[in-house]
matplotlib code that plots the C-alpha trace (Angstrom):
import matplotlib.pyplot as plt

x = [59.0, 55.8, 55.6, 52.7, 52.4, 52.6, 56.0, 57.3, 56.0, 57.7, 60.9, 60.7, 60.0, 63.2, 65.2, 64.0, 64.7, 68.3, 68.7, 67.3, 69.7, 72.7, 73.0, 73.4, 75.9, 75.7, 78.5, 80.9, 82.9, 83.5, 80.3, 78.3, 79.4, 75.9, 76.4, 79.8, 78.4, 75.6, 78.0, 80.3, 77.7, 75.4, 75.7, 74.5, 75.9, 75.1, 72.4, 70.5, 70.9, 69.5, 66.5, 65.8, 66.0, 63.6, 61.1, 60.8, 57.3, 55.7, 54.9, 58.6, 59.2, 60.2, 61.3, 63.3, 66.5, 68.6, 72.1, 74.5, 77.8, 79.8, 79.1, 75.9, 73.7, 71.3, 70.4, 67.5, 67.8, 64.8, 64.9, 63.2, 63.2, 62.5, 62.4, 64.2, 65.4, 69.2, 71.9, 74.4, 78.0, 78.0, 75.3, 72.2, 69.2, 67.6, 65.1, 67.0, 65.6, 67.6, 67.6, 68.1]
y = [25.4, 24.7, 24.1, 24.1, 25.2, 21.6, 21.1, 24.3, 23.4, 20.0, 21.6, 24.1, 21.3, 19.5, 22.6, 23.6, 20.0, 20.4, 23.8, 22.8, 19.9, 22.0, 20.0, 23.1, 25.8, 29.2, 29.0, 32.0, 31.4, 33.3, 31.9, 33.2, 36.8, 37.9, 35.7, 37.2, 40.7, 39.9, 39.1, 42.0, 44.7, 43.8, 42.9, 39.3, 36.1, 32.4, 32.4, 35.3, 33.7, 30.5, 32.4, 34.0, 30.6, 29.1, 31.9, 31.4, 30.6, 29.6, 33.2, 34.1, 31.8, 33.5, 31.0, 27.9, 28.3, 25.7, 25.5, 26.5, 25.7, 22.8, 19.5, 20.8, 21.2, 18.5, 20.7, 23.1, 26.2, 27.3, 31.1, 32.8, 36.5, 38.0, 41.5, 41.7, 44.5, 44.4, 46.7, 47.9, 47.8, 51.6, 51.5, 52.3, 50.0, 49.2, 47.0, 44.6, 42.2, 39.0, 36.2, 32.6]
z = [-174.9, -173.1, -169.4, -166.9, -163.4, -162.0, -163.6, -162.1, -158.7, -158.9, -160.0, -157.1, -154.6, -155.7, -155.6, -152.1, -150.8, -152.1, -150.6, -147.2, -147.1, -148.3, -151.6, -153.8, -154.7, -156.2, -158.8, -158.9, -162.1, -165.3, -166.8, -163.8, -163.7, -162.4, -159.3, -158.7, -159.1, -156.6, -153.8, -154.7, -155.1, -152.2, -148.6, -148.9, -147.5, -148.1, -145.5, -147.1, -150.6, -149.2, -147.7, -151.0, -152.9, -150.4, -150.8, -154.6, -155.8, -159.1, -159.7, -159.7, -162.7, -166.0, -168.6, -169.5, -171.4, -173.1, -171.6, -174.3, -172.5, -174.1, -172.3, -170.7, -173.8, -172.4, -169.5, -169.3, -167.1, -165.2, -164.7, -161.8, -160.9, -157.5, -156.2, -152.8, -150.6, -150.3, -148.9, -151.5, -150.4, -150.3, -147.6, -149.6, -149.2, -152.6, -154.2, -156.4, -159.1, -158.8, -161.4, -160.4]

ax = plt.figure().add_subplot(projection="3d")
ax.plot(x, y, z, "-o")
ax.set_aspect("equal")
plt.show()
């Protein structure tokens, strides 16, 4: 799947507008175990997650995946990865690579 920088910038603009106006959610269900693990393994709250989302750039873009969940096959999932410093629940500060 081919995508150019302008398309990614446009996507990020729309995402950031939604985040800034609180029209988003980080799903924590059985299909989003990585999201659940993020909040269980690290000291992170919604405000920190929002800060990370707003800091995403085109350079953090990884790939586009086709959604394979029944009823959502028409959706494309934009994947971003970002290295951030987070505090593990055991008290150790680590650099974590988070996928969005």
